[in-house]
C-alpha positions in Angstrom: 0.0 0.5 -0.1 1.2 3.5 -0.8 0.9 6.0 2.0 1.1 8.8 -0.5 -2.7 8.6 -1.3 -4.2 9.3 2.2 -7.8 10.4 2.5 -9.4 11.1 5.8 -13.1 10.7 7.0 -14.5 11.2 10.3 -16.4 8.8 12.4 -20.3 8.9 12.0 -20.4 8.8 15.9 -18.6 12.3 16.0 -20.7 15.3 17.3 -21.5 18.4 14.8 -18.4 20.1 16.2 -16.1 17.3 15.0 -14.1 17.9 18.2 -14.4 14.5 19.6 -14.1 12.0 16.9 -11.5 9.3 15.4 -10.1 10.0 11.9 -9.3 7.0 9.5 -6.9 7.2 6.4 -7.8 5.3 3.4 -4.8 3.7 1.9 -4.5 3.0 -1.9 -2.8 0.0 -3.5 0.6 0.6 -4.7 -0.5 -1.5 -7.8 -3.3 1.0 -8.9 -2.9 2.9 -11.7 -1.8 6.5 -11.8 -5.1 8.0 -11.9 -6.4 5.7 -9.0 -10.1 5.4 -10.2 -9.9 1.8 -10.4 -8.6 0.0 -7.0 -9.3 -0.8 -3.8 -8.7 1.3 -0.6 -8.0 0.2 2.7 -8.4 1.5 5.9 -7.4 0.5 9.4 -9.8 1.1 12.5 -9.5 0.1 16.1 -12.0 -2.9 15.3 -11.9 -3.8 11.8 -9.7 -3.3 8.5 -12.3 -1.8 6.2 -12.0 -2.0 2.5 -13.9 0.2 -0.3 -13.9 0.9 -4.0 -12.1 3.9 -5.0 -14.9 4.7 -7.4 -17.5 4.9 -4.8 -16.1 6.5 -1.8 -19.6 6.9 -0.3 -20.7 3.4 -1.1 -20.6 0.3 0.7 -17.6 -0.9 2.9 -16.6 -4.3 3.8 -15.6 -4.4 7.5 -12.9 -7.6 8.2 -11.6 -8.7 11.7 -7.8 -7.8 11.5 -6.7 -11.5 12.2 -8.9 -12.3 9.0 -7.2 -9.5 7.0 -3.8 -10.3 8.2 -4.6 -14.3 6.9 -6.0 -12.8 3.6 -3.1 -10.5 2.9 -0.6 -13.7 4.2 -2.5 -15.8 1.6 -2.7 -13.5 -1.4 1.3 -12.7 -1.0 1.7 -16.3 -1.6 0.1 -15.9 -4.8 
């Protein structure tokens, strides 16, 4: 994952003032194209690893337990 493509979002549980909230950084894959329109983005939160389609940032997200995500990444790295 490349850390040069960070985008932040605030928790839906934060107040209207936005003072007491958690912000999460979305990271795009280093394998994505230069335009960044056709890739998967991943964000680590306290309770889950979140995955979304970069073309639909406000669309659905997949929330995966951190241990399950680590197993998936390990499996994918083996090819």
